[in-house]
Every structure is written in C-alpha cells, then in structure tokens.
N, C-alpha and C positions, 0 to 999 in steps of 0.2 A: 526421470527425473521432469521436475514441474517447478517453475519459478514461485516463489512463495513471497509473501512481505509480513514485514514487523510492526505496520501500521497498529495494531492493537496493542504492541507491547510499549510501543514511542508515546502513543497517547496517555496509555497507564501511569507511564514515568513522568510525564509532564502533565499529569491530572487535567488532560483535555477529554470533552466529548466530541462527537461527531460536528455539532452544530459550532464550537469553539473551531475546529480545523478548518470548516467551511468559511465562517466569518475571518478567519486570519489568512486564507490563501485564496479567497475568491470561488474555490472550489465547488461544484453543487454539493448539497448534502446528499444526493441519490449517489454519486460517484465515490464521495468518502464511506458512505457506507457500504457500496459493493466490494471495496478493497478491505474496510474492516470487518467484513464477513466473510472474505476471501471467497467471493463468488464473482469478481471482476475477469473478464475473458482479456483486457487488454489494459497497457499503460500508456500514457505519452511522455515522450521527453519533459515537455514542460509541468507535467503533474508532479512526474518525479523530483524535477528542479523545486517547484513550489513546496512539496513536502519536504524535502533536504533542506531547504533553507530554514522552513518554519521549525524543524526537530533540531537544527544546525549539527546535521549528520553527515555521513557518506553515503554514497548510493548502495554501499554493501550492508549499512547500518539498515535501510529500508528493505531492499530485496537480497533474495538468496535462493538458492538451488535445494530444492528437497528431492534427496537422492531416494529415500524409501518411498515416494509417490509415484505410481506409475503412471505415464501419460497415456491416453489413450487415444489420441490424435493419429498415431499411425494406423489404426485400424477403421479408419474413417475413410 
C-alpha cells in the first residue's frame, strides 16, 4: 500500500491551478507541484490542514491508501 492524494481532483473541482493554491494557502509552488504530480515523499500536518481548510474537506478526501500500488520501501 502507498499513500496517495486527491489534490489534482480537488483542484479541478474548485477550478484552481497550482498558483491559486499557493496564493491561498501560503504554501510554495514547488510543494504544491510535487503533491499535484504525486512525486512528494512526505506531507506535514500543517500542509494537510491548509489544504483541507482551502477545499473545505476532510483528511480522507485529500489522502487515501492505494492498495494496488506496491511500496518498495521494504526492499531498501
């Protein structure tokens, strides 16, 4: 299992782009871009809080466990 996010979906539903999210949350464009493209390796509680507040959603609407994706961390 691997943790994935619905940021791309939430942004589309709210008709926002990366710059919009950055401007409204104070988060860097780089951080938003990494989450949007799902290349981020970690997310802090304050980032989760800011995104959930912006999209007026619960944590489970933003993050989810993907059972289909194998996590290669155990091999490292």
